[in-house]
C-alpha positions as CSV (number, residue, x, y, z in Angstrom):
1,M,8.2,56.7,25.6
2,L,4.8,57.3,27.2
3,K,4.9,60.1,29.3
4,N,3.8,59.2,32.9
5,N,1.0,62.5,32.8
6,L,-1.5,62.5,30.3
7,K,-4.7,64.7,30.1
8,L,-7.8,63.2,29.9
9,V,-8.5,64.0,25.9
10,P,-5.3,62.6,24.9
11,F,-5.9,59.6,27.1
12,A,-9.2,58.6,26.0
13,L,-8.0,59.1,22.6
14,L,-5.0,56.8,22.5
15,V,-7.1,53.5,24.8
16,S,-9.7,54.2,22.3
17,V,-7.2,53.7,19.4
18,L,-5.7,51.1,21.7
19,N,-9.1,49.3,22.3
20,F,-9.9,49.4,18.3
21,I,-6.2,47.3,17.2
22,L,-6.5,45.3,19.9
23,F,-10.5,43.9,20.0
24,H,-11.8,45.1,16.6
25,F,-10.6,42.9,13.9
26,P,-13.1,40.5,13.5
27,F,-15.2,43.5,13.2
28,Y,-13.8,44.5,10.5
29,T,-13.1,41.5,9.5
30,Y,-17.0,41.1,9.1
31,V,-17.1,44.6,7.8
32,F,-14.4,43.9,4.3
33,N,-16.7,40.7,4.1
34,N,-19.2,42.2,3.7
35,V,-19.0,45.5,2.0
36,D,-17.8,46.6,-1.8
37,Y,-14.4,48.2,-0.5
38,K,-13.4,49.2,-3.8
39,S,-16.5,50.9,-4.2
40,F,-16.2,54.4,-3.8
41,N,-18.8,54.4,-0.9
42,G,-17.6,51.1,0.4
43,I,-14.2,53.5,1.1
44,I,-16.4,56.1,2.9
45,L,-18.2,53.3,5.1
46,I,-15.6,51.6,6.1
47,F,-13.7,55.0,6.7
48,S,-16.4,56.4,8.5
49,L,-17.0,53.6,10.9
50,V,-13.8,53.7,12.0
51,I,-13.5,57.1,13.2
52,L,-17.5,56.9,14.6
53,M,-16.0,53.8,16.5
54,L,-12.4,56.0,17.9
55,V,-14.9,58.7,18.8
56,A,-17.8,56.7,20.3
57,N,-15.4,54.8,22.7
58,A,-13.1,58.1,23.1
59,F,-16.3,59.6,24.1
60,A,-17.7,56.9,26.5
61,F,-13.9,56.7,28.3
62,F,-13.6,60.5,28.8
63,L,-17.0,60.6,30.2
64,L,-16.4,57.8,32.4
65,F,-12.5,59.4,33.5
66,S,-14.3,62.5,34.1
67,L,-16.8,61.2,36.8
68,S,-14.0,59.6,39.0
69,R,-10.4,58.6,37.3
70,R,-10.4,55.3,40.4
71,I,-14.0,53.8,38.8
72,G,-12.6,54.6,35.4
73,K,-9.6,52.7,35.8
74,F,-11.2,49.7,37.3
75,L,-14.0,49.7,34.5
76,L,-11.8,50.4,31.7
77,I,-9.3,47.1,33.0
78,L,-12.0,45.2,33.6
79,F,-13.5,45.9,30.1
80,F,-10.1,45.5,28.4
81,I,-10.1,41.6,30.6
82,I,-14.0,40.6,29.2
83,N,-13.4,42.2,25.4
84,T,-10.7,39.7,25.2
85,V,-12.2,36.5,26.4
86,A,-14.9,38.2,24.1
87,V,-12.1,38.0,21.3
88,Y,-10.6,35.2,22.1
89,F,-13.9,33.1,21.8
90,I,-15.1,34.7,18.5
91,N,-11.8,34.1,16.3
92,T,-11.5,30.7,18.1
93,Y,-15.4,29.4,17.9
94,G,-17.0,31.9,15.4
95,V,-19.2,33.7,17.8
96,I,-21.4,36.7,18.0
97,I,-22.0,38.6,21.1
98,D,-25.3,39.5,21.0
99,E,-28.2,39.5,22.9
100,S,-28.9,35.2,22.8
101,M,-25.3,34.5,23.5
102,I,-25.5,36.3,26.6
103,G,-27.9,34.5,27.3
104,N,-26.0,31.7,26.8
105,I,-23.0,32.7,28.7
106,L,-25.3,33.3,32.1
107,N,-26.9,30.1,32.3
108,T,-23.6,28.5,31.7
109,N,-22.4,26.4,34.7
110,Y,-18.7,26.1,36.2
111,E,-18.1,22.6,34.5
112,E,-19.1,23.4,31.4
113,S,-17.2,27.1,31.3
114,S,-14.1,25.4,32.5
115,S,-13.8,22.9,29.2
116,F,-13.1,25.5,27.3
117,F,-9.5,27.2,29.2
118,S,-6.6,26.9,27.2
119,L,-3.1,28.4,26.8
120,K,-4.4,30.1,24.4
121,L,-6.4,31.8,26.3
122,V,-4.2,32.2,28.7
123,L,-1.8,34.4,26.4
124,Y,-4.6,35.9,24.9
125,V,-5.6,37.7,28.8
126,I,-1.2,38.6,28.7
127,L,-1.1,40.0,25.7
128,L,-4.1,42.2,25.1
129,A,-5.4,42.6,28.7
130,I,-2.8,42.3,31.3
131,I,-0.1,44.4,29.6
132,P,-2.2,47.5,28.5
133,G,-3.6,47.3,32.4
134,F,-0.6,47.9,33.9
135,F,0.0,50.8,31.7
136,I,-3.2,52.1,32.3
137,I,-3.1,51.9,36.2
138,K,0.4,53.6,36.0
139,V,-1.0,56.6,33.5
140,K,-1.1,59.7,35.6
141,I,-4.3,61.7,34.4
142,T,-4.9,65.1,34.6
143,K,-8.6,66.1,34.4
144,L,-10.1,68.9,32.9
145,P,-12.4,72.0,34.3
146,L,-16.3,70.8,34.2
147,K,-16.8,74.0,31.4
148,K,-13.9,72.6,29.0
149,S,-15.1,68.5,29.8
150,L,-18.7,70.3,28.3
151,L,-17.3,71.7,25.8
152,V,-15.0,68.5,24.2
153,L,-18.3,65.9,24.8
154,S,-20.7,68.3,23.0
155,I,-18.3,68.5,20.3
156,A,-18.1,65.0,19.9
157,L,-21.8,63.9,19.7
158,L,-22.4,66.6,17.3
159,F,-19.5,65.5,15.6
160,M,-20.3,61.8,15.5
161,T,-24.6,62.9,15.0
162,A,-22.6,64.9,11.5
163,M,-21.2,61.8,10.9
164,A,-24.1,59.7,10.8
165,F,-26.4,62.0,8.9
166,A,-23.3,62.0,6.5
167,N,-23.8,57.7,5.8
168,A,-27.8,58.4,5.2
169,S,-27.5,56.2,1.9
170,N,-25.8,53.9,4.2
171,W,-28.4,53.3,7.0
172,L,-30.2,50.4,5.2
173,W,-27.0,48.4,5.1
174,I,-26.2,49.0,9.0
175,D,-29.3,48.3,10.0
176,K,-29.1,45.3,7.8
177,N,-26.2,43.6,9.7
178,S,-26.9,45.7,13.2
179,K,-27.0,42.7,15.2
180,Q,-23.5,41.4,13.4
181,L,-22.0,44.9,13.7
182,G,-23.5,45.6,17.4
183,G,-22.2,41.5,18.5
184,L,-18.8,42.5,17.0
185,A,-17.7,45.7,18.6
186,M,-16.5,45.7,22.0
187,P,-17.0,46.8,24.9
188,W,-20.5,47.5,23.4
189,S,-21.6,43.6,22.4
190,Y,-21.8,42.8,25.9
191,T,-22.2,45.9,27.6
192,V,-25.5,46.7,25.8
193,N,-26.6,43.0,25.0
194,T,-26.6,42.0,29.3
195,S,-28.3,45.1,29.6
196,L,-31.0,44.2,27.1
197,F,-31.2,40.3,28.2
198,Y,-32.1,41.5,31.6
199,I,-34.6,43.9,30.1
200,H,-36.2,41.4,28.3
201,K,-36.1,39.0,30.7
202,N,-37.9,41.0,33.6
203,Q,-40.5,41.8,30.8
204,K,-41.1,38.2,30.1
205,N,-40.4,36.3,33.6
206,K,-42.1,38.7,35.8
207,K,-44.8,36.0,36.6
208,E,-45.4,32.6,35.2
209,I,-48.8,32.5,33.1
210,R,-50.8,29.9,34.3
211,L,-52.8,27.7,32.1
212,P,-56.2,26.7,31.7
213,D,-56.9,23.8,33.9
214,A,-56.5,19.8,32.5
215,V,-58.9,16.8,32.7
216,I,-56.9,13.3,32.7
217,K,-59.6,11.3,30.9
218,N,-59.0,8.0,32.2
219,Q,-56.8,6.0,34.6
220,E,-54.9,3.6,32.0
221,K,-51.3,3.2,32.9
222,A,-49.2,5.4,30.3
223,V,-46.0,6.5,30.5
224,V,-44.2,8.5,28.3
225,V,-39.9,9.1,28.5
226,L,-39.0,12.8,26.4
227,V,-35.3,12.7,26.1
228,I,-34.0,16.5,25.5
229,G,-30.8,16.2,23.9
230,E,-27.6,18.5,24.0
231,S,-26.3,19.9,20.4
232,A,-27.1,16.6,18.7
233,R,-27.5,17.7,14.7
234,K,-29.8,15.6,12.8
235,Q,-27.1,15.0,10.0
236,N,-25.0,12.6,11.6
237,F,-27.4,10.8,12.3
238,S,-27.3,7.6,10.3
239,L,-30.9,6.9,10.5
240,Y,-31.3,9.9,8.7
241,G,-28.8,9.0,6.1
242,Y,-25.7,9.7,7.4
243,K,-23.2,7.4,5.9
244,R,-21.0,6.7,9.5
245,N,-23.5,3.8,11.4
246,T,-23.8,6.2,14.2
247,N,-27.3,4.5,15.2
248,P,-26.2,0.6,15.1
249,L,-29.1,0.2,17.6
250,L,-31.9,2.1,17.0
251,S,-31.4,1.4,13.2
252,K,-32.4,-2.4,14.4
253,T,-35.1,-1.2,16.8
254,E,-39.0,-2.2,15.8
255,N,-41.3,0.7,16.1
256,L,-38.6,3.4,15.9
257,F,-39.8,6.5,13.8
258,H,-37.7,10.0,12.7
259,F,-38.9,13.3,11.5
260,N,-36.7,16.2,10.1
261,A,-37.3,18.8,12.6
262,T,-36.0,22.2,13.5
263,S,-35.5,24.2,16.8
264,C,-37.0,27.2,17.8
265,A,-33.3,28.9,18.7
266,T,-29.5,27.7,18.3
267,Y,-29.3,27.8,22.4
268,T,-30.1,25.6,25.4
269,T,-32.6,28.5,27.2
270,A,-34.2,29.2,24.3
271,G,-34.4,25.9,22.6
272,V,-35.4,23.7,25.9
273,K,-38.1,26.6,26.8
274,C,-39.3,25.7,22.8
275,I,-39.7,22.3,23.8
276,L,-41.6,22.0,27.2
277,E,-44.0,25.2,26.0
278,H,-47.1,25.1,24.2
279,A,-46.7,27.8,22.1
280,D,-43.3,30.1,20.7
281,T,-45.0,33.0,21.9
282,G,-41.5,34.8,23.8
283,K,-43.1,35.0,27.3
284,L,-43.0,32.5,30.2
285,Y,-46.4,30.7,30.2
286,E,-46.4,27.4,32.3
287,I,-44.1,24.7,31.0
288,L,-45.0,21.0,30.4
289,P,-43.9,19.5,33.3
290,N,-45.4,22.2,36.0
291,Y,-48.1,21.9,33.8
292,L,-48.7,18.2,33.9
293,Y,-47.6,18.2,37.9
294,R,-50.5,20.3,38.7
295,N,-53.1,18.7,37.2
296,G,-52.4,15.3,38.6
297,A,-49.5,13.4,36.7
298,E,-46.2,11.9,37.9
299,V,-43.8,13.9,36.6
300,I,-39.7,13.3,37.4
301,W,-37.1,15.5,35.7
302,R,-33.3,14.1,35.6
303,T,-30.8,16.4,34.6
304,T,-26.5,16.1,34.1
305,N,-27.0,19.9,32.3
306,W,-29.0,23.1,32.8
307,G,-30.5,26.1,31.2
308,E,-34.1,24.8,31.9
309,P,-37.0,27.0,33.3
310,P,-38.1,26.7,36.5
311,V,-39.4,23.7,36.9
312,H,-41.8,23.0,39.4
313,I,-42.2,19.3,40.5
314,K,-41.3,17.4,43.6
315,D,-39.6,14.7,41.6
316,Y,-36.5,17.1,40.4
317,L,-32.9,15.4,40.3
318,K,-29.5,16.8,39.3
319,K,-26.0,14.8,38.3
320,D,-25.1,14.8,42.2
321,E,-28.2,13.8,43.8
322,L,-28.3,11.0,41.1
323,M,-24.4,10.6,42.2
324,A,-25.1,9.1,44.9
325,Q,-27.5,6.3,43.9
326,C,-25.1,5.5,40.8
327,E,-22.2,2.7,41.0
328,G,-19.4,2.2,39.1
329,E,-16.9,4.2,36.4
330,R,-19.7,5.0,34.0
331,C,-21.9,7.4,36.6
332,G,-19.9,9.9,35.0
333,Y,-21.9,9.6,32.1
334,D,-25.3,10.8,30.4
335,E,-26.6,6.8,31.6
336,I,-26.4,8.1,35.0
337,L,-29.7,9.4,34.1
338,L,-31.3,5.6,33.9
339,T,-30.1,4.7,37.5
340,G,-32.9,3.3,38.9
341,L,-35.3,4.5,36.9
342,K,-37.6,2.2,35.8
343,E,-37.9,1.1,39.6
344,Q,-39.0,4.3,40.3
345,I,-41.9,4.7,37.5
346,L,-43.0,1.4,38.9
347,A,-42.9,2.5,42.4
348,S,-45.7,5.2,41.3
349,N,-49.1,5.5,42.0
350,K,-50.1,7.4,39.3
351,A,-51.5,6.3,36.2
352,K,-50.0,9.2,33.6
353,I,-46.1,9.5,34.0
354,L,-44.3,12.1,32.2
355,V,-39.8,11.6,33.1
356,V,-37.6,14.2,31.3
357,L,-34.3,13.3,31.0
358,H,-32.0,16.8,29.9
359,T,-28.3,15.2,28.7
360,S,-25.5,16.9,28.2
361,T,-24.2,14.3,25.2
362,S,-22.9,16.0,22.5
363,H,-22.3,19.6,24.2
364,G,-18.9,21.0,22.5
365,P,-15.9,21.7,22.9
366,T,-14.9,19.1,25.2
367,Y,-16.6,16.1,22.9
368,S,-13.9,13.2,23.3
369,K,-14.9,13.4,26.9
370,K,-18.7,12.5,26.9
371,Y,-18.8,9.2,26.6
372,P,-16.8,6.1,28.1
373,E,-13.4,4.9,26.2
374,D,-15.7,1.7,25.1
375,F,-17.5,4.0,22.5
376,E,-15.1,5.5,20.9
377,T,-16.0,4.3,17.9
378,F,-14.0,6.5,15.6
379,S,-10.6,7.9,15.9
380,P,-8.1,9.7,15.8
381,V,-10.6,12.4,18.1
382,C,-10.0,16.3,18.9
383,N,-8.6,16.6,22.2
384,S,-8.6,20.1,22.7
385,V,-10.9,23.0,23.1
386,E,-9.6,25.2,20.3
387,L,-11.3,23.5,17.8
388,G,-9.7,25.1,14.8
389,N,-6.9,23.3,15.6
390,C,-7.8,19.7,15.3
391,T,-8.1,18.1,11.8
392,K,-11.9,18.2,10.4
393,E,-11.4,14.3,10.7
394,E,-10.4,14.4,14.3
395,L,-13.3,16.8,14.9
396,I,-16.2,14.7,13.2
397,N,-14.8,11.4,15.4
398,A,-15.4,13.0,18.8
399,Y,-18.8,14.1,17.9
400,D,-19.6,11.4,15.5
401,N,-19.0,9.4,19.1
402,T,-21.2,11.2,21.1
403,I,-24.1,10.5,18.6
404,V,-23.0,6.5,18.6
405,Y,-23.3,6.9,22.8
406,T,-26.7,8.8,22.6
407,D,-27.9,6.0,20.5
408,Y,-27.1,3.5,23.2
409,I,-28.7,5.7,25.8
410,L,-32.2,6.2,23.9
411,H,-32.0,2.0,23.1
412,S,-31.3,1.9,26.9
413,V,-34.7,3.8,27.6
414,I,-36.3,1.9,25.2
415,E,-35.3,-1.2,26.6
416,S,-36.5,-0.4,29.4
417,L,-39.5,0.9,28.7
418,K,-40.1,-2.6,27.2
419,Q,-40.5,-4.2,30.5
420,L,-43.1,-1.9,32.6
421,E,-45.6,-4.6,31.9
422,G,-49.2,-3.2,32.4
423,Y,-47.9,0.3,30.8
424,K,-48.4,2.2,27.1
425,S,-45.0,3.5,26.6
426,T,-43.5,6.2,24.5
427,M,-39.8,7.8,24.2
428,I,-39.6,11.1,22.5
429,F,-36.1,12.4,21.6
430,V,-35.3,16.1,20.4
431,S,-32.4,17.9,20.2
432,D,-32.4,22.0,21.6
433,H,-30.6,23.0,18.6
434,G,-27.5,21.5,16.6
435,E,-24.3,22.0,16.5
436,S,-21.5,23.4,13.4
437,L,-18.3,21.2,13.6
438,G,-16.2,23.6,11.4
439,E,-18.6,24.4,8.3
440,K,-18.1,28.2,7.2
441,N,-15.0,28.8,9.8
442,L,-18.0,28.1,12.7
443,Y,-17.7,25.9,15.8
444,M,-20.6,24.7,18.2
445,H,-23.3,27.1,18.7
446,G,-25.6,30.1,19.4
447,L,-25.4,32.1,15.8
448,P,-28.8,34.6,15.7
449,M,-31.3,32.2,14.0
450,S,-31.8,35.0,11.4
451,I,-27.6,34.1,10.2
452,A,-27.3,30.4,11.7
453,P,-26.1,27.7,8.9
454,K,-28.4,24.8,9.3
455,E,-26.2,23.1,11.2
456,Q,-27.3,25.0,14.2
457,Y,-31.1,24.6,13.8
458,E,-31.7,21.6,11.9
459,I,-32.3,18.3,14.9
460,P,-33.6,14.8,15.2
461,F,-36.8,13.8,16.1
462,I,-37.0,10.6,17.1
463,V,-40.3,8.4,18.8
464,W,-40.8,4.8,20.1
465,T,-43.6,3.6,21.2
466,S,-44.9,0.4,22.7
467,D,-46.4,-2.2,20.5
468,N,-49.6,-1.6,22.5
469,S,-50.1,2.0,22.1
470,K,-51.1,4.5,19.7
471,Q,-49.9,4.9,16.2
472,L,-48.0,7.8,14.5
473,K,-49.4,10.2,12.2
474,P,-47.0,10.7,8.6
475,N,-45.8,13.8,9.9
476,R,-43.3,15.4,8.0
477,T,-41.3,18.4,9.1
478,L,-41.8,18.9,12.7
479,T,-40.7,21.9,15.5
480,Q,-40.4,21.7,19.2
481,N,-43.5,22.8,20.0
482,H,-45.0,19.5,18.6
483,V,-43.5,17.8,21.9
484,F,-46.4,19.9,24.3
485,H,-49.4,18.5,22.7
486,S,-48.1,15.1,21.9
487,V,-47.6,14.4,24.9
488,L,-51.1,15.5,26.3
489,N,-52.4,13.4,23.6
490,F,-50.4,10.4,24.6
491,L,-51.0,10.7,28.1
492,D,-55.0,11.1,27.2
493,V,-55.1,14.6,29.2
494,H,-57.8,17.1,28.0
495,S,-57.2,20.7,27.9
496,P,-58.4,23.8,26.6
497,V,-55.1,24.9,25.1
498,Y,-54.0,21.4,23.6
499,N,-53.6,21.6,19.2
500,E,-54.6,18.4,17.0
501,D,-52.2,20.0,14.6
502,M,-49.2,19.9,17.2
503,N,-50.0,16.3,17.9
504,I,-47.6,13.7,16.2
505,F,-50.2,10.8,17.5
506,K,-53.0,9.1,15.4
């Protein structure tokens, strides 16, 4: 039995060992998979990482409890809870808690986050957080005098420094794998990366950088409907050669073109930003809807999703606002974005119109809830949020049904545009990123681009044009940044930032 009273040094070591045992299996699985653990150097590296992990966490816990035992207990229990949730997602979906994943998490709304809830997650929290938390609350910790505390901290720092220099020959390997190692080390993965996320966000977004003024060249009526897809990967569209007919309507549509394309990132916030900006600069420049609205075009934004940069326009409608205008059982799905859209376009007194429809159709893990029952073309489907518990067939079936539903939505947009007399019109569909469906034991999206599989960044780029409008260039591989310049070209908007090489139209 553990003593009711513990001195601070053994307590810090004990919780460090507990933290190591409970939360670092993914970390060392990665290390063993990427190191020759049978070689002498591999053994030394693994041993050093174990010792450094234990000492570094013990050092942090010791310092925390030296400052305040009450705050220390609160933060330590909080760490264990967050560690548990992080490890659950790492084990279940193969994610890495790096800076981009932190951004993904912080931009997730309640509807999406609640879809991940499962009994397995509850069991994780009970076993790995609540039970250890009870011990942390109960134990009485005896603090050390200030001099002894400083001595312990100094020895620990000296030891860690010596260990780091003893592994100088492995620095290159550690640097090469730093993103993965840092994203799997608890609690450093989310504490450090959350800080970095906000630091970089504040640096980028201090003020939206205005683009030079644009001029609308003529008053010829033109409308662009930009549909931003969610988690739609190219390889599951039959337009791109997929063996299943997931595009039964688009495949029969005239004036429809599809291009190979890649996303800038593997998560929504960065992907949507890239679709809407003139170049991937890393800064927050004025995005397409804001730019066109400021320069006299009509801009309509409708969304069932989230994660876009700040949108400064008049007609910005979210799902709950669209629900008030919608009737019927299908209002809970993405076709709600089309409610009254044609009428709103016709009611505009502006010649140039941009409509942005930000969908959520293919976002996991609850793919089977993203489409109406009559779109369940492929069955049986995966109904579990723990995607690894489903068979590959069930998972692919559920995801493919979301693509069939996307096909229907895009076809409906095109049919509406065909009814707009006097307008030249186009629909552009591009996804924010792709999706992993169990390949290499990875699920969903969000891995750093440096290690992300192609399933997470190869995306569809589909374009339809009306009979009286522009033709397309023989484009090959496109990027999300092609959208900005192509929309300016189609709407005949002259701008100093326009890049003809990034325009898809002749």
